[in-house]
C-alpha positions as CSV (number, residue, x, y, z in Angstrom):
1,X,69.4,-21.2,40.5
2,X,69.8,-17.7,40.4
3,X,73.6,-18.2,41.0
4,X,73.5,-20.5,38.3
5,X,71.9,-18.1,35.8
6,X,74.8,-15.7,36.9
7,X,77.4,-18.3,36.3
8,X,76.1,-19.0,32.9
9,X,75.7,-15.7,31.8
10,X,79.1,-14.7,33.1
11,X,80.5,-17.6,31.2
12,X,78.8,-16.5,28.0
13,X,80.3,-12.8,28.3
14,X,83.7,-13.8,29.6
15,X,84.5,-16.4,27.1
16,X,83.5,-13.4,24.2
17,X,80.8,-15.8,22.9
18,X,78.3,-13.0,23.3
19,X,80.1,-11.0,20.7
20,X,79.1,-13.0,17.5
21,X,75.2,-12.7,17.7
22,X,75.5,-9.0,18.8
23,X,77.6,-8.3,15.6
24,X,75.2,-10.4,13.8
25,X,72.2,-8.7,15.0
26,X,73.8,-5.3,14.3
27,X,74.6,-6.0,10.9
28,X,71.2,-7.3,10.1
29,X,69.4,-4.3,11.9
30,X,71.9,-2.2,10.0
31,X,71.0,-3.6,6.5
32,X,67.5,-3.2,7.5
33,X,67.5,0.6,8.3
34,X,69.6,1.6,5.5
35,X,66.9,1.1,3.1
36,X,65.0,4.1,4.6
37,X,62.9,5.7,7.4
38,X,59.7,3.9,8.4
39,X,57.3,4.5,11.2
40,X,58.4,3.0,14.5
41,X,55.8,0.4,15.0
42,X,56.0,-1.0,11.3
43,X,60.1,-0.8,11.3
44,X,60.1,-2.7,14.7
45,X,57.7,-5.5,13.4
46,X,60.0,-6.2,10.9
47,X,63.2,-5.8,13.3
48,X,61.6,-8.6,15.4
49,X,61.3,-11.0,12.2
50,X,64.8,-10.2,11.5
51,X,66.1,-10.7,15.0
52,X,64.4,-13.9,15.4
53,X,67.2,-16.1,14.1
54,X,69.9,-14.1,15.9
55,X,68.2,-14.6,19.2
56,X,67.6,-18.5,18.4
57,X,71.4,-18.7,17.8
58,X,72.4,-16.6,20.8
59,X,70.5,-19.2,22.9
60,X,72.2,-22.2,21.1
61,X,75.8,-20.5,22.0
62,X,74.8,-19.7,25.8
63,X,73.5,-23.3,26.3
64,X,76.5,-24.7,24.5
65,X,79.1,-22.6,26.4
66,X,79.0,-24.8,29.4
67,X,81.1,-27.9,29.4
68,X,79.1,-31.3,29.8
69,X,80.8,-32.3,32.7
70,X,79.9,-28.8,34.5
71,X,76.2,-29.2,33.2
72,X,76.1,-32.6,34.8
73,X,77.6,-31.3,38.1
74,X,74.6,-28.5,37.6
75,X,72.2,-31.0,37.5
76,X,73.3,-32.9,40.8
77,X,73.6,-29.6,42.6
78,X,70.1,-27.9,41.9
79,X,68.3,-30.9,40.3
80,X,67.0,-31.5,36.5
81,X,64.1,-28.9,36.5
82,X,66.1,-25.9,38.0
83,X,69.1,-26.6,36.0
84,X,66.9,-26.5,32.6
85,X,65.2,-23.5,34.1
86,X,68.5,-21.7,34.8
87,X,69.7,-22.4,31.0
88,X,66.3,-21.0,29.8
89,X,66.4,-17.5,32.2
90,X,69.9,-17.0,31.2
91,X,68.9,-17.1,27.8
92,X,65.9,-14.7,28.2
93,X,68.0,-12.5,29.9
94,X,70.6,-12.3,27.1
95,X,67.7,-12.0,24.5
96,X,66.3,-8.8,26.5
97,X,69.8,-7.4,26.4
98,X,69.6,-7.8,22.3
99,X,66.3,-6.7,22.3
100,X,67.2,-3.5,24.0
101,X,70.2,-3.0,21.6
102,X,67.6,-3.6,18.5
103,X,65.0,-1.1,19.8
104,X,68.0,1.6,20.2
105,X,69.8,1.0,16.8
106,X,67.1,2.6,14.6
107,X,67.4,6.1,16.2
108,X,71.2,6.1,16.2
109,X,71.1,5.3,12.4
110,X,68.1,7.5,11.6
111,X,66.0,4.6,10.6
112,X,62.8,5.5,11.9
113,X,60.5,8.4,10.8
114,X,59.0,10.7,13.7
115,X,55.2,11.5,13.6
116,X,54.3,14.4,11.4
117,X,50.4,14.0,10.9
118,X,47.4,14.1,13.5
119,X,46.8,10.5,12.4
120,X,50.4,9.0,13.0
121,X,51.1,7.0,16.2
122,X,53.0,9.0,18.7
123,X,56.7,7.6,19.3
124,X,55.5,6.1,22.8
125,X,53.2,4.0,21.2
126,X,55.3,2.9,18.5
127,X,58.1,2.0,21.0
128,X,55.6,0.0,22.9
129,X,54.4,-1.7,20.1
130,X,58.1,-2.3,18.9
131,X,58.9,-3.9,22.3
132,X,55.7,-6.1,22.3
133,X,56.7,-7.5,18.8
134,X,60.2,-8.4,20.0
135,X,58.9,-9.9,23.3
136,X,56.8,-12.0,21.1
137,X,59.7,-13.5,19.1
138,X,61.9,-13.8,22.1
139,X,60.2,-17.0,24.0
140,X,59.8,-19.0,20.4
141,X,63.7,-18.1,19.6
142,X,64.6,-19.1,23.0
143,X,62.9,-22.3,22.6
144,X,64.2,-23.1,19.2
145,X,67.6,-22.4,20.4
146,X,67.3,-24.8,23.2
147,X,66.2,-27.7,21.0
148,X,69.2,-26.8,18.7
149,X,71.4,-27.0,21.9
150,X,74.5,-29.7,22.3
151,X,72.2,-31.2,25.2
152,X,69.6,-32.5,23.0
153,X,71.4,-32.8,19.4
154,X,74.8,-34.1,21.0
155,X,76.6,-32.8,17.5
156,X,77.4,-29.3,16.4
157,X,76.3,-30.4,12.9
158,X,72.7,-31.6,14.3
159,X,72.4,-28.6,16.3
160,X,73.0,-26.2,13.2
161,X,70.7,-28.3,11.2
162,X,67.9,-28.0,13.7
163,X,68.4,-24.2,14.2
164,X,68.4,-23.5,10.2
165,X,65.6,-25.9,9.7
166,X,63.5,-24.3,12.5
167,X,64.3,-20.8,11.3
168,X,63.4,-21.6,7.5
169,X,60.1,-23.3,8.6
170,X,59.1,-20.4,10.9
171,X,59.5,-18.0,8.0
172,X,58.0,-20.2,5.3
173,X,55.1,-21.3,7.2
174,X,54.6,-17.6,8.3
175,X,53.6,-16.7,4.7
176,X,51.8,-20.1,3.6
177,X,48.6,-18.6,5.1
178,X,46.1,-19.5,7.7
179,X,45.9,-23.2,6.6
180,X,49.7,-23.9,7.8
181,X,50.8,-20.3,9.5
182,X,49.5,-21.6,12.9
183,X,52.5,-24.2,12.7
184,X,54.9,-21.2,13.0
185,X,55.1,-18.5,15.8
186,X,53.4,-15.3,14.8
187,X,56.4,-13.4,13.5
188,X,55.0,-12.2,10.1
189,X,51.7,-11.7,11.4
190,X,52.7,-9.4,14.1
191,X,54.7,-7.5,11.7
192,X,51.7,-7.2,9.2
193,X,49.6,-6.2,12.1
194,X,51.7,-3.4,13.1
195,X,51.4,-1.7,9.8
196,X,48.0,-0.5,10.7
197,X,45.8,0.0,14.0
198,X,45.7,-3.0,16.0
199,X,42.3,-4.2,17.8
200,X,42.9,-5.4,21.4
201,X,41.6,-8.9,20.5
202,X,44.0,-9.3,17.8
203,X,47.1,-8.4,20.2
204,X,45.7,-10.9,22.7
205,X,45.6,-13.7,20.0
206,X,49.0,-12.9,18.9
207,X,50.2,-12.8,22.5
208,X,48.7,-16.2,23.1
209,X,49.6,-17.8,19.8
210,X,53.3,-17.1,20.6
211,X,53.2,-18.2,24.0
212,X,51.5,-21.4,23.4
213,X,54.2,-22.2,20.5
214,X,56.8,-21.4,22.7
215,X,55.2,-23.7,25.6
216,X,54.9,-26.5,23.0
217,X,58.6,-26.4,22.2
218,X,59.9,-26.0,25.7
219,X,57.9,-29.0,26.6
220,X,59.7,-31.0,23.8
221,X,63.0,-29.5,25.0
222,X,62.2,-30.7,28.5
223,X,61.2,-34.2,27.6
224,X,64.3,-34.5,25.4
225,X,66.4,-33.5,28.3
226,X,64.9,-36.1,30.7
227,X,65.4,-39.0,28.1
228,X,69.3,-37.9,27.8
229,X,69.7,-37.2,31.3
C-alpha cells in the first residue's frame, strides 16, 4: 500500500497538478496576511478556515489524477480497502505539506506579531495552537475532497458542485449557531477559540468534533466506493 501512496503522490507532482492548489493557497494566505499583523494563534485560526477549501480541492485533484483504468488495476492488486486507504493517505500527506507552507508564510511576509507583553502567548505556543487548528481542518477537508472525487461523482461538473456546496455549507452552518453548527466541521469555532485562552476540555471537544465529522464523511465515501466498484 505504501508503494501505491508513493505512486499517487508521484503522479500528482509529476503532472504538475500540485501547482494549482499551492498557488491558490499562497494567494489566499497573501490576501489574509496583507491586512496587518495578528497574534500567531489568532492568525493561524483564520488561516485554517481559509485553507479548508484549498485542502479539499487539492484532495479532489490528487484522487482524480489517477486514470480510471489504473484505479481498477490498483483495486485488483491491493484490494478495495487498501486502495481507498492509499488514496486518502496520499491526500493527507499532500495536505500536511501544504499546512507546513501555510505555517511558514506569515513569518515570511510579516503577518504575525511577536509577543510584547507578559500576557501574550509565547511564539512556540502560538505555533502549536496554529498547527492544531490546521490539523483539525485537514481530515474534514480530505473527506470532503474524497466525496467530490471522480470515483464518486463520475462527472467533473458534479464533482465541482459537491465540493463547492460542501465548502459553502461548512462555512454557513459554522456561523449559524449551536442549533445547526454541529452539522459542520469546527472550523469557525476553532478560530474563535484561538482568540483567547483555550480550556483543555474545549480543545478535546473540538478535536473530537472534527474527527467524528470527518469519520462520518469518510464512511459515506467508503460506502459509495463499495457500491460503485
